[in-house]
C-alpha angles and dihedrals in degrees: 000000000000115000094188120121114231114228132178091261101039142289126337131193120222116220117199135183124177133212109199116196108203120185109225118233101245130135092223133042126263096264105011142046095243117129122262096201113140123240102027121147111277116280095004095113100052124119125199087258092054090049091050095235113181115275095015113136126202119242116200118242106229092205090061089057091050092051093049092051093047090048092050092050092048090050092056091247135141117261112221110218090204121047135159136212117229136191114243105200121214134127123237130145094246093051104079098186095051086238138062121230104231139134125262124159096016111038123179092242126039136189126341141139143231131204117222128196118224125207092252091057096258116140115214126192115218119194121225114217098192149319115225135178122238140156119255121239125237124259129262114214112204099172101062098079134021095234106016138068118222122212125216113191097184089106094044110114098013113145114262126187107204110203111196119196128203116250091265102125121097105184140030087248091060091047092052092046091049094048090046091052094048089050091048093052094048090050091048091057096037097238095121129016091215094219099159093180088061093046096246091125121034134166133216113195123207107204131184136155133216141166109270110276096012128116120280116285129226110288133219122204118223108204135216104003105178103186135043090234091058090044090058094044094046094051093047093049095045093050092052091046092053094046091051091051093049094045089052089055097257132129130240114244113219102237148135115259137187126219114235103212093192094054097031093230141104122243133193117268104170141324110284113257121224120219093262090058089065093055094221117200133161112278107250093206096059130064120223117268109248114186130188126228087239092058091051090048090052091051091049090053090058094060118108124220103296127224097261094050091044092049091052090050092049090053093050103033098038099028091234125157114257089246095053090045092051091051092050096048095046089099126029093226091052093050091048091049092051093049090054092049093046097047107124092348140098099291096202091052089048091050092050092052094046096045101037108028105025098038090044091058095041093049092052090054093038093229127137124246089252088067096045114139087216112066122214089250091052093050089048089055090053091051089050089057090053093046095051090045094243087133134012124245090253094052088046089063090058092045091050091052090054092045089053093049101039105025090230122142123258096243093050092051093047093051095042093051098036093238099150112139117253109236098161105121094207094055093046092046089056092052092048091050091050092054091047092050092049095052111044093154092056090046090054091049091050093048088047090064106276096130092169089074089078087080091055091050089049090055092050094050093046089049091050091050092045088242094300100110116102103256095212092053092045091053093048094048094045094055091045096047097040090054094047 
């Protein structure tokens, strides 16, 4: 599938790199003991360190280091045993110190790579440049007063893991798949909850365009994208914008841009700073982080089975397609749910029910699998009723709907509503004969060579039996009796 963007003057290639800002799951901030709980009243979770009061010194949160190392290991990246905190100097109202404590030349995690699966079956490798620790800034509130900006410092100092990719992605689809996979991995290992609506995972996208095979073009950075839908839309719009400028003979200005979700377009925010503009230098108040190989090994031992390994196991152990396996392992709760449903049962049937029926319902209601009204055990019971031919697949759909609405078990619903499948050959034969007797013209057409009419007869018999007749037996008897 071509990933080239068609312009008036020929093809263009989109080049994308992502910076993912993931808020680490810690009870205290990176350099203070202030709470990180979401939703508190403004400026109620701010220590003297967070507010940059004179004489206040940062103290490193060891849990933040653990979470960064575990994240780096899960992202197939190199752990640097020696790393250094630096001051990144810039002035903004919600940055009390006038600088951000981050990492620059010596980050805690170095290079790595992730493989992503695209919808057409292609596998793309995306390089990871680094993961570094930094403190989050506060929040500017521009909608609280007509002429003033309010500042909330609750978020100031919260631990961020900034995961910087290499410019290896060539379409918005690849960017979304990569960001989704990073989020999935962090959620698997409980280092970031990934709640984009709460701001605990945000994306910045660096986008440029070039003619295929040429050197990299000038990039623009689109800041603070807080949903995968907006990430896709922002990249697609920005790429078209840049192509139009270049085809009109203009030049791309290296700058930071924002995505206007209401207008569906990016707009200029400020000229893009280079590293030297920030005047980085090692933070004099913080010692370097020196880790031991033993510490890294201990962190590695705490990791659960990760999505890629689980996907591979699902393909081999459950005979699932790579696509179905990748869907099921995308979230840890989903994979756990499926394994409970599939235990001792037809795994392909279990996968179909989880992916098609369960996910379909949950997505409509926008609720996670952990909040599903139908438990994994209850769905397994429904599949048992299909497998032992107590109910047909069609009846099972109705039973599942009632299970979802009422929370009742499958067996209870089947017994209460008298939905057991009819497997008595004599009874089904009588219903088939009745349909044949009532439709002599259709019988003549079938016997005249219109084999497709067997589907129509099937529908009539199933309707007459209120869906309770065993479909396989109906089909067998129909073909036998219509040919007699």
